[in-house]
mmCIF file of the N, C-alpha and C atoms, coordinates in Angstrom:
data_MODEL
# 
_entry.id   MODEL 
# 
loop_
_atom_site.group_PDB 
_atom_site.id 
_atom_site.type_symbol 
_atom_site.label_atom_id 
_atom_site.label_alt_id 
_atom_site.label_comp_id 
_atom_site.label_asym_id 
_atom_site.label_entity_id 
_atom_site.label_seq_id 
_atom_site.pdbx_PDB_ins_code 
_atom_site.Cartn_x 
_atom_site.Cartn_y 
_atom_site.Cartn_z 
_atom_site.occupancy 
_atom_site.B_iso_or_equiv 
_atom_site.pdbx_formal_charge 
_atom_site.auth_seq_id 
_atom_site.auth_comp_id 
_atom_site.auth_asym_id 
_atom_site.auth_atom_id 
_atom_site.pdbx_PDB_model_num 
ATOM 1   N N  . MET A 1 1  ? -24.237 10.884  50.895 1.00 0.00 ? 1  MET A N  1 
ATOM 2   C CA . MET A 1 1  ? -22.938 11.534  50.944 1.00 0.00 ? 1  MET A CA 1 
ATOM 3   C C  . MET A 1 1  ? -23.029 12.858  50.201 1.00 0.00 ? 1  MET A C  1 
ATOM 4   N N  . THR A 1 2  ? -22.481 13.868  50.790 1.00 0.00 ? 2  THR A N  1 
ATOM 5   C CA . THR A 1 2  ? -22.447 15.178  50.160 1.00 0.00 ? 2  THR A CA 1 
ATOM 6   C C  . THR A 1 2  ? -21.073 15.389  49.559 1.00 0.00 ? 2  THR A C  1 
ATOM 7   N N  . LEU A 1 3  ? -21.054 15.890  48.332 1.00 0.00 ? 3  LEU A N  1 
ATOM 8   C CA . LEU A 1 3  ? -19.805 16.114  47.626 1.00 0.00 ? 3  LEU A CA 1 
ATOM 9   C C  . LEU A 1 3  ? -19.906 17.440  46.895 1.00 0.00 ? 3  LEU A C  1 
ATOM 10  N N  . SER A 1 4  ? -18.903 18.266  47.018 1.00 0.00 ? 4  SER A N  1 
ATOM 11  C CA . SER A 1 4  ? -18.877 19.541  46.310 1.00 0.00 ? 4  SER A CA 1 
ATOM 12  C C  . SER A 1 4  ? -17.768 19.512  45.276 1.00 0.00 ? 4  SER A C  1 
ATOM 13  N N  . ILE A 1 5  ? -18.093 19.930  44.064 1.00 0.00 ? 5  ILE A N  1 
ATOM 14  C CA . ILE A 1 5  ? -17.083 20.011  43.012 1.00 0.00 ? 5  ILE A CA 1 
ATOM 15  C C  . ILE A 1 5  ? -17.216 21.348  42.298 1.00 0.00 ? 5  ILE A C  1 
ATOM 16  N N  . HIS A 1 6  ? -16.119 21.787  41.726 1.00 0.00 ? 6  HIS A N  1 
ATOM 17  C CA . HIS A 1 6  ? -16.119 23.012  40.930 1.00 0.00 ? 6  HIS A CA 1 
ATOM 18  C C  . HIS A 1 6  ? -15.984 22.613  39.471 1.00 0.00 ? 6  HIS A C  1 
ATOM 19  N N  . LEU A 1 7  ? -16.962 22.993  38.660 1.00 0.00 ? 7  LEU A N  1 
ATOM 20  C CA . LEU A 1 7  ? -16.937 22.665  37.243 1.00 0.00 ? 7  LEU A CA 1 
ATOM 21  C C  . LEU A 1 7  ? -16.564 23.896  36.423 1.00 0.00 ? 7  LEU A C  1 
ATOM 22  N N  . PRO A 1 8  ? -15.802 23.715  35.379 1.00 0.00 ? 8  PRO A N  1 
ATOM 23  C CA . PRO A 1 8  ? -15.565 24.839  34.463 1.00 0.00 ? 8  PRO A CA 1 
ATOM 24  C C  . PRO A 1 8  ? -16.908 25.291  33.872 1.00 0.00 ? 8  PRO A C  1 
ATOM 25  N N  . GLN A 1 9  ? -17.006 26.542  33.548 1.00 0.00 ? 9  GLN A N  1 
ATOM 26  C CA . GLN A 1 9  ? -18.261 27.125  33.067 1.00 0.00 ? 9  GLN A CA 1 
ATOM 27  C C  . GLN A 1 9  ? -18.868 26.351  31.887 1.00 0.00 ? 9  GLN A C  1 
ATOM 28  N N  . PRO A 1 10 ? -18.084 25.980  30.863 1.00 0.00 ? 10 PRO A N  1 
ATOM 29  C CA . PRO A 1 10 ? -18.699 25.235  29.747 1.00 0.00 ? 10 PRO A CA 1 
ATOM 30  C C  . PRO A 1 10 ? -19.277 23.881  30.171 1.00 0.00 ? 10 PRO A C  1 
ATOM 31  N N  . MET A 1 11 ? -18.602 23.209  31.113 1.00 0.00 ? 11 MET A N  1 
ATOM 32  C CA . MET A 1 11 ? -19.101 21.920  31.587 1.00 0.00 ? 11 MET A CA 1 
ATOM 33  C C  . MET A 1 11 ? -20.374 22.101  32.402 1.00 0.00 ? 11 MET A C  1 
ATOM 34  N N  . GLU A 1 12 ? -20.415 23.134  33.194 1.00 0.00 ? 12 GLU A N  1 
ATOM 35  C CA . GLU A 1 12 ? -21.612 23.411  33.993 1.00 0.00 ? 12 GLU A CA 1 
ATOM 36  C C  . GLU A 1 12 ? -22.800 23.711  33.081 1.00 0.00 ? 12 GLU A C  1 
ATOM 37  N N  . GLN A 1 13 ? -22.567 24.483  32.030 1.00 0.00 ? 13 GLN A N  1 
ATOM 38  C CA . GLN A 1 13 ? -23.640 24.788  31.086 1.00 0.00 ? 13 GLN A CA 1 
ATOM 39  C C  . GLN A 1 13 ? -24.115 23.521  30.373 1.00 0.00 ? 13 GLN A C  1 
ATOM 40  N N  . ALA A 1 14 ? -23.179 22.656  29.993 1.00 0.00 ? 14 ALA A N  1 
ATOM 41  C CA . ALA A 1 14 ? -23.547 21.404  29.338 1.00 0.00 ? 14 ALA A CA 1 
ATOM 42  C C  . ALA A 1 14 ? -24.345 20.517  30.290 1.00 0.00 ? 14 ALA A C  1 
ATOM 43  N N  . LEU A 1 15 ? -23.944 20.476  31.546 1.00 0.00 ? 15 LEU A N  1 
ATOM 44  C CA . LEU A 1 15 ? -24.675 19.690  32.541 1.00 0.00 ? 15 LEU A CA 1 
ATOM 45  C C  . LEU A 1 15 ? -26.089 20.227  32.723 1.00 0.00 ? 15 LEU A C  1 
ATOM 46  N N  . ASN A 1 16 ? -26.216 21.542  32.839 1.00 0.00 ? 16 ASN A N  1 
ATOM 47  C CA . ASN A 1 16 ? -27.540 22.142  32.990 1.00 0.00 ? 16 ASN A CA 1 
ATOM 48  C C  . ASN A 1 16 ? -28.420 21.831  31.781 1.00 0.00 ? 16 ASN A C  1 
ATOM 49  N N  . SER A 1 17 ? -27.870 21.914  30.606 1.00 0.00 ? 17 SER A N  1 
ATOM 50  C CA . SER A 1 17 ? -28.618 21.622  29.390 1.00 0.00 ? 17 SER A CA 1 
ATOM 51  C C  . SER A 1 17 ? -29.043 20.153  29.343 1.00 0.00 ? 17 SER A C  1 
ATOM 52  N N  . TYR A 1 18 ? -28.115 19.264  29.686 1.00 0.00 ? 18 TYR A N  1 
ATOM 53  C CA . TYR A 1 18 ? -28.415 17.827  29.710 1.00 0.00 ? 18 TYR A CA 1 
ATOM 54  C C  . TYR A 1 18 ? -29.535 17.532  30.692 1.00 0.00 ? 18 TYR A C  1 
ATOM 55  N N  . CYS A 1 19 ? -29.436 18.097  31.874 1.00 0.00 ? 19 CYS A N  1 
ATOM 56  C CA . CYS A 1 19 ? -30.444 17.855  32.907 1.00 0.00 ? 19 CYS A CA 1 
ATOM 57  C C  . CYS A 1 19 ? -31.815 18.381  32.465 1.00 0.00 ? 19 CYS A C  1 
ATOM 58  N N  . ALA A 1 20 ? -31.850 19.547  31.841 1.00 0.00 ? 20 ALA A N  1 
ATOM 59  C CA . ALA A 1 20 ? -33.123 20.096  31.370 1.00 0.00 ? 20 ALA A CA 1 
ATOM 60  C C  . ALA A 1 20 ? -33.709 19.222  30.262 1.00 0.00 ? 20 ALA A C  1 
ATOM 61  N N  . ASN A 1 21 ? -32.876 18.758  29.345 1.00 0.00 ? 21 ASN A N  1 
ATOM 62  C CA . ASN A 1 21 ? -33.347 17.926  28.227 1.00 0.00 ? 21 ASN A CA 1 
ATOM 63  C C  . ASN A 1 21 ? -33.823 16.550  28.675 1.00 0.00 ? 21 ASN A C  1 
ATOM 64  N N  . HIS A 1 22 ? -33.243 16.027  29.751 1.00 0.00 ? 22 HIS A N  1 
ATOM 65  C CA . HIS A 1 22 ? -33.598 14.689  30.215 1.00 0.00 ? 22 HIS A CA 1 
ATOM 66  C C  . HIS A 1 22 ? -34.472 14.698  31.471 1.00 0.00 ? 22 HIS A C  1 
ATOM 67  N N  . ALA A 1 23 ? -34.843 15.857  31.915 1.00 0.00 ? 23 ALA A N  1 
ATOM 68  C CA . ALA A 1 23 ? -35.716 16.036  33.086 1.00 0.00 ? 23 ALA A CA 1 
ATOM 69  C C  . ALA A 1 23 ? -35.184 15.276  34.303 1.00 0.00 ? 23 ALA A C  1 
ATOM 70  N N  . ILE A 1 24 ? -33.895 15.468  34.572 1.00 0.00 ? 24 ILE A N  1 
ATOM 71  C CA . ILE A 1 24 ? -33.290 14.862  35.757 1.00 0.00 ? 24 ILE A CA 1 
ATOM 72  C C  . ILE A 1 24 ? -32.505 15.928  36.506 1.00 0.00 ? 24 ILE A C  1 
ATOM 73  N N  . SER A 1 25 ? -32.203 15.639  37.754 1.00 0.00 ? 25 SER A N  1 
ATOM 74  C CA . SER A 1 25 ? -31.444 16.591  38.568 1.00 0.00 ? 25 SER A CA 1 
ATOM 75  C C  . SER A 1 25 ? -29.945 16.456  38.254 1.00 0.00 ? 25 SER A C  1 
ATOM 76  N N  . GLN A 1 26 ? -29.202 17.453  38.664 1.00 0.00 ? 26 GLN A N  1 
ATOM 77  C CA . GLN A 1 26 ? -27.746 17.386  38.505 1.00 0.00 ? 26 GLN A CA 1 
ATOM 78  C C  . GLN A 1 26 ? -27.188 16.205  39.290 1.00 0.00 ? 26 GLN A C  1 
ATOM 79  N N  . ASP A 1 27 ? -27.714 15.978  40.477 1.00 0.00 ? 27 ASP A N  1 
ATOM 80  C CA . ASP A 1 27 ? -27.252 14.844  41.281 1.00 0.00 ? 27 ASP A CA 1 
ATOM 81  C C  . ASP A 1 27 ? -27.448 13.527  40.533 1.00 0.00 ? 27 ASP A C  1 
ATOM 82  N N  . GLN A 1 28 ? -28.618 13.358  39.920 1.00 0.00 ? 28 GLN A N  1 
ATOM 83  C CA . GLN A 1 28 ? -28.888 12.126  39.179 1.00 0.00 ? 28 GLN A CA 1 
ATOM 84  C C  . GLN A 1 28 ? -27.948 11.980  37.982 1.00 0.00 ? 28 GLN A C  1 
ATOM 85  N N  . ALA A 1 29 ? -27.734 13.066  37.258 1.00 0.00 ? 29 ALA A N  1 
ATOM 86  C CA . ALA A 1 29 ? -26.876 13.019  36.077 1.00 0.00 ? 29 ALA A CA 1 
ATOM 87  C C  . ALA A 1 29 ? -25.440 12.679  36.461 1.00 0.00 ? 29 ALA A C  1 
ATOM 88  N N  . ILE A 1 30 ? -24.951 13.292  37.521 1.00 0.00 ? 30 ILE A N  1 
ATOM 89  C CA . ILE A 1 30 ? -23.577 13.044  37.955 1.00 0.00 ? 30 ILE A CA 1 
ATOM 90  C C  . ILE A 1 30 ? -23.435 11.620  38.486 1.00 0.00 ? 30 ILE A C  1 
ATOM 91  N N  . ALA A 1 31 ? -24.428 11.141  39.237 1.00 0.00 ? 31 ALA A N  1 
ATOM 92  C CA . ALA A 1 31 ? -24.387 9.771   39.750 1.00 0.00 ? 31 ALA A CA 1 
ATOM 93  C C  . ALA A 1 31 ? -24.387 8.764   38.597 1.00 0.00 ? 31 ALA A C  1 
ATOM 94  N N  . GLN A 1 32 ? -25.200 9.010   37.573 1.00 0.00 ? 32 GLN A N  1 
ATOM 95  C CA . GLN A 1 32 ? -25.230 8.120   36.405 1.00 0.00 ? 32 GLN A CA 1 
ATOM 96  C C  . GLN A 1 32 ? -23.880 8.121   35.687 1.00 0.00 ? 32 GLN A C  1 
ATOM 97  N N  . ALA A 1 33 ? -23.303 9.300   35.519 1.00 0.00 ? 33 ALA A N  1 
ATOM 98  C CA . ALA A 1 33 ? -22.011 9.409   34.827 1.00 0.00 ? 33 ALA A CA 1 
ATOM 99  C C  . ALA A 1 33 ? -20.922 8.678   35.611 1.00 0.00 ? 33 ALA A C  1 
ATOM 100 N N  . LEU A 1 34 ? -20.911 8.841   36.926 1.00 0.00 ? 34 LEU A N  1 
ATOM 101 C CA . LEU A 1 34 ? -19.918 8.145   37.744 1.00 0.00 ? 34 LEU A CA 1 
ATOM 102 C C  . LEU A 1 34 ? -20.118 6.633   37.709 1.00 0.00 ? 34 LEU A C  1 
ATOM 103 N N  . GLU A 1 35 ? -21.362 6.204   37.728 1.00 0.00 ? 35 GLU A N  1 
ATOM 104 C CA . GLU A 1 35 ? -21.643 4.769   37.674 1.00 0.00 ? 35 GLU A CA 1 
ATOM 105 C C  . GLU A 1 35 ? -21.125 4.175   36.363 1.00 0.00 ? 35 GLU A C  1 
ATOM 106 N N  . GLN A 1 36 ? -21.370 4.859   35.250 1.00 0.00 ? 36 GLN A N  1 
ATOM 107 C CA . GLN A 1 36 ? -20.886 4.387   33.953 1.00 0.00 ? 36 GLN A CA 1 
ATOM 108 C C  . GLN A 1 36 ? -19.363 4.379   33.915 1.00 0.00 ? 36 GLN A C  1 
ATOM 109 N N  . PHE A 1 37 ? -18.749 5.434   34.421 1.00 0.00 ? 37 PHE A N  1 
ATOM 110 C CA . PHE A 1 37 ? -17.292 5.534   34.430 1.00 0.00 ? 37 PHE A CA 1 
ATOM 111 C C  . PHE A 1 37 ? -16.667 4.421   35.259 1.00 0.00 ? 37 PHE A C  1 
ATOM 112 N N  . LEU A 1 38 ? -17.193 4.200   36.447 1.00 0.00 ? 38 LEU A N  1 
ATOM 113 C CA . LEU A 1 38 ? -16.620 3.191   37.336 1.00 0.00 ? 38 LEU A CA 1 
ATOM 114 C C  . LEU A 1 38 ? -16.840 1.773   36.815 1.00 0.00 ? 38 LEU A C  1 
ATOM 115 N N  . SER A 1 39 ? -17.978 1.510   36.203 1.00 0.00 ? 39 SER A N  1 
ATOM 116 C CA . SER A 1 39 ? -18.200 0.170   35.659 1.00 0.00 ? 39 SER A CA 1 
ATOM 117 C C  . SER A 1 39 ? -17.314 -0.060  34.439 1.00 0.00 ? 39 SER A C  1 
ATOM 118 N N  . ALA A 1 40 ? -17.043 0.967   33.659 1.00 0.00 ? 40 ALA A N  1 
ATOM 119 C CA . ALA A 1 40 ? -16.144 0.827   32.516 1.00 0.00 ? 40 ALA A CA 1 
ATOM 120 C C  . ALA A 1 40 ? -14.721 0.557   32.991 1.00 0.00 ? 40 ALA A C  1 
ATOM 121 N N  . GLN A 1 41 ? -14.326 1.129   34.111 1.00 0.00 ? 41 GLN A N  1 
ATOM 122 C CA . GLN A 1 41 ? -12.995 0.897   34.666 1.00 0.00 ? 41 GLN A CA 1 
ATOM 123 C C  . GLN A 1 41 ? -12.829 -0.563  35.070 1.00 0.00 ? 41 GLN A C  1 
ATOM 124 N N  . ASP A 1 42 ? -13.889 -1.167  35.588 1.00 0.00 ? 42 ASP A N  1 
ATOM 125 C CA . ASP A 1 42 ? -13.829 -2.569  35.995 1.00 0.00 ? 42 ASP A CA 1 
ATOM 126 C C  . ASP A 1 42 ? -13.661 -3.493  34.804 1.00 0.00 ? 42 ASP A C  1 
ATOM 127 N N  . GLN A 1 43 ? -14.115 -3.075  33.633 1.00 0.00 ? 43 GLN A N  1 
ATOM 128 C CA . GLN A 1 43 ? -14.056 -3.904  32.442 1.00 0.00 ? 43 GLN A CA 1 
ATOM 129 C C  . GLN A 1 43 ? -12.768 -3.720  31.650 1.00 0.00 ? 43 GLN A C  1 
ATOM 130 N N  . MET A 1 44 ? -11.960 -2.724  31.994 1.00 0.00 ? 44 MET A N  1 
ATOM 131 C CA . MET A 1 44 ? -10.717 -2.483  31.265 1.00 0.00 ? 44 MET A CA 1 
ATOM 132 C C  . MET A 1 44 ? -9.689  -3.549  31.628 1.00 0.00 ? 44 MET A C  1 
ATOM 133 N N  . PRO A 1 45 ? -8.994  -4.067  30.620 1.00 0.00 ? 45 PRO A N  1 
ATOM 134 C CA . PRO A 1 45 ? -7.969  -5.077  30.912 1.00 0.00 ? 45 PRO A CA 1 
ATOM 135 C C  . PRO A 1 45 ? -6.785  -4.454  31.651 1.00 0.00 ? 45 PRO A C  1 
ATOM 136 N N  . ASN A 1 46 ? -6.139  -5.268  32.472 1.00 0.00 ? 46 ASN A N  1 
ATOM 137 C CA . ASN A 1 46 ? -4.961  -4.780  33.186 1.00 0.00 ? 46 ASN A CA 1 
ATOM 138 C C  . ASN A 1 46 ? -3.745  -4.868  32.265 1.00 0.00 ? 46 ASN A C  1 
ATOM 139 N N  . ALA A 1 47 ? -2.604  -4.417  32.730 1.00 0.00 ? 47 ALA A N  1 
ATOM 140 C CA . ALA A 1 47 ? -1.399  -4.372  31.910 1.00 0.00 ? 47 ALA A CA 1 
ATOM 141 C C  . ALA A 1 47 ? -0.990  -5.759  31.418 1.00 0.00 ? 47 ALA A C  1 
ATOM 142 N N  . TYR A 1 48 ? -1.117  -6.761  32.273 1.00 0.00 ? 48 TYR A N  1 
ATOM 143 C CA . TYR A 1 48 ? -0.759  -8.119  31.861 1.00 0.00 ? 48 TYR A CA 1 
ATOM 144 C C  . TYR A 1 48 ? -1.662  -8.594  30.725 1.00 0.00 ? 48 TYR A C  1 
ATOM 145 N N  . GLU A 1 49 ? -2.968  -8.381  30.878 1.00 0.00 ? 49 GLU A N  1 
ATOM 146 C CA . GLU A 1 49 ? -3.901  -8.826  29.846 1.00 0.00 ? 49 GLU A CA 1 
ATOM 147 C C  . GLU A 1 49 ? -3.653  -8.118  28.518 1.00 0.00 ? 49 GLU A C  1 
ATOM 148 N N  . LEU A 1 50 ? -3.274  -6.839  28.560 1.00 0.00 ? 50 LEU A N  1 
ATOM 149 C CA . LEU A 1 50 ? -2.987  -6.103  27.331 1.00 0.00 ? 50 LEU A CA 1 
ATOM 150 C C  . LEU A 1 50 ? -1.746  -6.632  26.622 1.00 0.00 ? 50 LEU A C  1 
ATOM 151 N N  . GLY A 1 51 ? -0.759  -7.081  27.365 1.00 0.00 ? 51 GLY A N  1 
ATOM 152 C CA . GLY A 1 51 ? 0.502   -7.483  26.763 1.00 0.00 ? 51 GLY A CA 1 
ATOM 153 C C  . GLY A 1 51 ? 0.721   -8.965  26.611 1.00 0.00 ? 51 GLY A C  1 
ATOM 154 N N  . LYS A 1 52 ? -0.170  -9.798  27.161 1.00 0.00 ? 52 LYS A N  1 
ATOM 155 C CA . LYS A 1 52 ? 0.113   -11.235 27.216 1.00 0.00 ? 52 LYS A CA 1 
ATOM 156 C C  . LYS A 1 52 ? 0.259   -11.875 25.843 1.00 0.00 ? 52 LYS A C  1 
ATOM 157 N N  . ALA A 1 53 ? -0.373  -11.332 24.821 1.00 0.00 ? 53 ALA A N  1 
ATOM 158 C CA . ALA A 1 53 ? -0.233  -11.915 23.486 1.00 0.00 ? 53 ALA A CA 1 
ATOM 159 C C  . ALA A 1 53 ? 1.195   -11.746 22.967 1.00 0.00 ? 53 ALA A C  1 
ATOM 160 N N  . GLY A 1 54 ? 1.893   -10.741 23.434 1.00 0.00 ? 54 GLY A N  1 
ATOM 161 C CA . GLY A 1 54 ? 3.256   -10.501 22.964 1.00 0.00 ? 54 GLY A CA 1 
ATOM 162 C C  . GLY A 1 54 ? 4.329   -11.126 23.821 1.00 0.00 ? 54 GLY A C  1 
ATOM 163 N N  . PHE A 1 55 ? 3.975   -11.609 25.001 1.00 0.00 ? 55 PHE A N  1 
ATOM 164 C CA . PHE A 1 55 ? 4.971   -12.208 25.876 1.00 0.00 ? 55 PHE A CA 1 
ATOM 165 C C  . PHE A 1 55 ? 5.495   -13.496 25.251 1.00 0.00 ? 55 PHE A C  1 
ATOM 166 N N  . GLY A 1 56 ? 6.781   -13.554 25.062 1.00 0.00 ? 56 GLY A N  1 
ATOM 167 C CA . GLY A 1 56 ? 7.391   -14.737 24.484 1.00 0.00 ? 56 GLY A CA 1 
ATOM 168 C C  . GLY A 1 56 ? 7.161   -14.865 22.996 1.00 0.00 ? 56 GLY A C  1 
ATOM 169 N N  . ALA A 1 57 ? 6.662   -13.811 22.363 1.00 0.00 ? 57 ALA A N  1 
ATOM 170 C CA . ALA A 1 57 ? 6.356   -13.879 20.936 1.00 0.00 ? 57 ALA A CA 1 
ATOM 171 C C  . ALA A 1 57 ? 7.620   -13.981 20.084 1.00 0.00 ? 57 ALA A C  1 
ATOM 172 N N  . ASP A 1 58 ? 8.730   -13.454 20.585 1.00 0.00 ? 58 ASP A N  1 
ATOM 173 C CA . ASP A 1 58 ? 9.985   -13.517 19.840 1.00 0.00 ? 58 ASP A CA 1 
ATOM 174 C C  . ASP A 1 58 ? 10.674  -14.828 20.172 1.00 0.00 ? 58 ASP A C  1 
ATOM 175 N N  . GLU A 1 59 ? 10.371  -15.845 19.413 1.00 0.00 ? 59 GLU A N  1 
ATOM 176 C CA . GLU A 1 59 ? 10.924  -17.161 19.669 1.00 0.00 ? 59 GLU A CA 1 
ATOM 177 C C  . GLU A 1 59 ? 12.097  -17.466 18.732 1.00 0.00 ? 59 GLU A C  1 
ATOM 178 N N  . THR A 1 60 ? 12.748  -16.405 18.254 1.00 0.00 ? 60 THR A N  1 
ATOM 179 C CA . THR A 1 60 ? 13.864  -16.607 17.334 1.00 0.00 ? 60 THR A CA 1 
ATOM 180 C C  . THR A 1 60 ? 15.140  -16.971 18.069 1.00 0.00 ? 60 THR A C  1 
ATOM 181 N N  . HIS A 1 61 ? 15.159  -16.816 19.380 1.00 0.00 ? 61 HIS A N  1 
ATOM 182 C CA . HIS A 1 61 ? 16.356  -17.092 20.167 1.00 0.00 ? 61 HIS A CA 1 
ATOM 183 C C  . HIS A 1 61 ? 16.082  -18.207 21.157 1.00 0.00 ? 61 HIS A C  1 
ATOM 184 N N  . SER A 1 62 ? 17.085  -18.988 21.405 1.00 0.00 ? 62 SER A N  1 
ATOM 185 C CA . SER A 1 62 ? 16.958  -19.999 22.444 1.00 0.00 ? 62 SER A CA 1 
ATOM 186 C C  . SER A 1 62 ? 17.936  -19.672 23.549 1.00 0.00 ? 62 SER A C  1 
ATOM 187 N N  . GLY A 1 63 ? 17.735  -20.236 24.691 1.00 0.00 ? 63 GLY A N  1 
ATOM 188 C CA . GLY A 1 63 ? 18.648  -20.010 25.800 1.00 0.00 ? 63 GLY A CA 1 
ATOM 189 C C  . GLY A 1 63 ? 18.277  -18.778 26.593 1.00 0.00 ? 63 GLY A C  1 
ATOM 190 N N  . ASP A 1 64 ? 19.214  -18.299 27.333 1.00 0.00 ? 64 ASP A N  1 
ATOM 191 C CA . ASP A 1 64 ? 19.009  -17.172 28.234 1.00 0.00 ? 64 ASP A CA 1 
ATOM 192 C C  . ASP A 1 64 ? 19.243  -15.861 27.483 1.00 0.00 ? 64 ASP A C  1 
ATOM 193 N N  . ILE A 1 65 ? 18.193  -15.251 27.028 1.00 0.00 ? 65 ILE A N  1 
ATOM 194 C CA . ILE A 1 65 ? 18.305  -14.019 26.248 1.00 0.00 ? 65 ILE A CA 1 
ATOM 195 C C  . ILE A 1 65 ? 18.913  -12.903 27.096 1.00 0.00 ? 65 ILE A C  1 
ATOM 196 N N  . ALA A 1 66 ? 18.549  -12.817 28.359 1.00 0.00 ? 66 ALA A N  1 
ATOM 197 C CA . ALA A 1 66 ? 19.080  -11.758 29.216 1.00 0.00 ? 66 ALA A CA 1 
ATOM 198 C C  . ALA A 1 66 ? 20.592  -11.891 29.363 1.00 0.00 ? 66 ALA A C  1 
ATOM 199 N N  . ARG A 1 67 ? 21.048  -13.096 29.534 1.00 0.00 ? 67 ARG A N  1 
ATOM 200 C CA . ARG A 1 67 ? 22.469  -13.326 29.721 1.00 0.00 ? 67 ARG A CA 1 
ATOM 201 C C  . ARG A 1 67 ? 23.246  -13.092 28.410 1.00 0.00 ? 67 ARG A C  1 
ATOM 202 N N  . ASN A 1 68 ? 22.620  -13.365 27.289 1.00 0.00 ? 68 ASN A N  1 
ATOM 203 C CA . ASN A 1 68 ? 23.287  -13.273 25.993 1.00 0.00 ? 68 ASN A CA 1 
ATOM 204 C C  . ASN A 1 68 ? 22.865  -12.049 25.186 1.00 0.00 ? 68 ASN A C  1 
ATOM 205 N N  . SER A 1 69 ? 22.292  -11.054 25.826 1.00 0.00 ? 69 SER A N  1 
ATOM 206 C CA . SER A 1 69 ? 21.715  -9.930  25.093 1.00 0.00 ? 69 SER A CA 1 
ATOM 207 C C  . SER A 1 69 ? 22.740  -9.177  24.250 1.00 0.00 ? 69 SER A C  1 
ATOM 208 N N  . LYS A 1 70 ? 23.949  -8.954  24.759 1.00 0.00 ? 70 LYS A N  1 
ATOM 209 C CA . LYS A 1 70 ? 24.949  -8.227  23.971 1.00 0.00 ? 70 LYS A CA 1 
ATOM 210 C C  . LYS A 1 70 ? 25.299  -8.992  22.701 1.00 0.00 ? 70 LYS A C  1 
ATOM 211 N N  . GLN A 1 71 ? 25.511  -10.278 22.838 1.00 0.00 ? 71 GLN A N  1 
ATOM 212 C CA . GLN A 1 71 ? 25.851  -11.107 21.687 1.00 0.00 ? 71 GLN A CA 1 
ATOM 213 C C  . GLN A 1 71 ? 24.698  -11.122 20.686 1.00 0.00 ? 71 GLN A C  1 
ATOM 214 N N  . LEU A 1 72 ? 23.477  -11.261 21.182 1.00 0.00 ? 72 LEU A N  1 
ATOM 215 C CA . LEU A 1 72 ? 22.319  -11.310 20.298 1.00 0.00 ? 72 LEU A CA 1 
ATOM 216 C C  . LEU A 1 72 ? 22.119  -9.988  19.570 1.00 0.00 ? 72 LEU A C  1 
ATOM 217 N N  . LEU A 1 73 ? 22.375  -8.876  20.253 1.00 0.00 ? 73 LEU A N  1 
ATOM 218 C CA . LEU A 1 73 ? 22.254  -7.567  19.609 1.00 0.00 ? 73 LEU A CA 1 
ATOM 219 C C  . LEU A 1 73 ? 23.324  -7.385  18.536 1.00 0.00 ? 73 LEU A C  1 
ATOM 220 N N  . ARG A 1 74 ? 24.548  -7.798  18.834 1.00 0.00 ? 74 ARG A N  1 
ATOM 221 C CA . ARG A 1 74 ? 25.613  -7.712  17.824 1.00 0.00 ? 74 ARG A CA 1 
ATOM 222 C C  . ARG A 1 74 ? 25.229  -8.507  16.580 1.00 0.00 ? 74 ARG A C  1 
ATOM 223 N N  . GLN A 1 75 ? 24.737  -9.723  16.787 1.00 0.00 ? 75 GLN A N  1 
ATOM 224 C CA . GLN A 1 75 ? 24.337  -10.561 15.663 1.00 0.00 ? 75 GLN A CA 1 
ATOM 225 C C  . GLN A 1 75 ? 23.204  -9.913  14.875 1.00 0.00 ? 75 GLN A C  1 
ATOM 226 N N  . LYS A 1 76 ? 22.274  -9.329  15.579 1.00 0.00 ? 76 LYS A N  1 
ATOM 227 C CA . LYS A 1 76 ? 21.127  -8.686  14.927 1.00 0.00 ? 76 LYS A CA 1 
ATOM 228 C C  . LYS A 1 76 ? 21.592  -7.538  14.051 1.00 0.00 ? 76 LYS A C  1 
ATOM 229 N N  . PHE A 1 77 ? 22.484  -6.685  14.584 1.00 0.00 ? 77 PHE A N  1 
ATOM 230 C CA . PHE A 1 77 ? 22.936  -5.523  13.837 1.00 0.00 ? 77 PHE A CA 1 
ATOM 231 C C  . PHE A 1 77 ? 23.884  -5.889  12.701 1.00 0.00 ? 77 PHE A C  1 
ATOM 232 N N  . ARG A 1 78 ? 24.543  -6.984  12.821 1.00 0.00 ? 78 ARG A N  1 
ATOM 233 C CA . ARG A 1 78 ? 25.439  -7.450  11.748 1.00 0.00 ? 78 ARG A CA 1 
ATOM 234 C C  . ARG A 1 78 ? 24.701  -8.268  10.711 1.00 0.00 ? 78 ARG A C  1 
ATOM 235 N N  . GLY A 1 79 ? 23.443  -8.582  10.991 1.00 0.00 ? 79 GLY A N  1 
ATOM 236 C CA . GLY A 1 79 ? 22.657  -9.352  10.041 1.00 0.00 ? 79 GLY A CA 1 
ATOM 237 C C  . GLY A 1 79 ? 22.932  -10.833 10.092 1.00 0.00 ? 79 GLY A C  1 
ATOM 238 N N  . GLU A 1 80 ? 23.554  -11.293 11.164 1.00 0.00 ? 80 GLU A N  1 
ATOM 239 C CA . GLU A 1 80 ? 23.840  -12.714 11.298 1.00 0.00 ? 80 GLU A CA 1 
ATOM 240 C C  . GLU A 1 80 ? 22.618  -13.432 11.867 1.00 0.00 ? 80 GLU A C  1 
ATOM 241 N N  . SER A 1 81 ? 22.478  -14.701 11.551 1.00 0.00 ? 81 SER A N  1 
ATOM 242 C CA . SER A 1 81 ? 21.385  -15.461 12.154 1.00 0.00 ? 81 SER A CA 1 
ATOM 243 C C  . SER A 1 81 ? 21.779  -15.816 13.576 1.00 0.00 ? 81 SER A C  1 
ATOM 244 N N  . ALA A 1 82 ? 20.773  -15.997 14.401 1.00 0.00 ? 82 ALA A N  1 
ATOM 245 C CA . ALA A 1 82 ? 21.023  -16.212 15.837 1.00 0.00 ? 82 ALA A CA 1 
ATOM 246 C C  . ALA A 1 82 ? 21.027  -17.705 16.160 1.00 0.00 ? 82 ALA A C  1 
ATOM 247 N N  . GLY A 1 83 ? 21.433  -18.546 15.316 1.00 0.00 ? 83 GLY A N  1 
ATOM 248 C CA . GLY A 1 83 ? 21.477  -19.987 15.486 1.00 0.00 ? 83 GLY A CA 1 
ATOM 249 C C  . GLY A 1 83 ? 21.654  -20.414 16.846 1.00 0.00 ? 83 GLY A C  1 
# 
């Protein structure tokens, strides 16, 4: 597959330097960088995995919190317990 990209001058210079220091072509360096980037993306947790420890963590209320949210907020701001 052929792909053309435009790199900012500092990035192009860094790529050229990297390729010269590691004796590899630009194609090889870019392919390696993309491979690392894409494999790291596969290992990143999704939104559910990031938040699952906090789901249901507030167990101070019983019942339907959504239905009773106004009452629960009033109690919270007044410093009352949510019995």
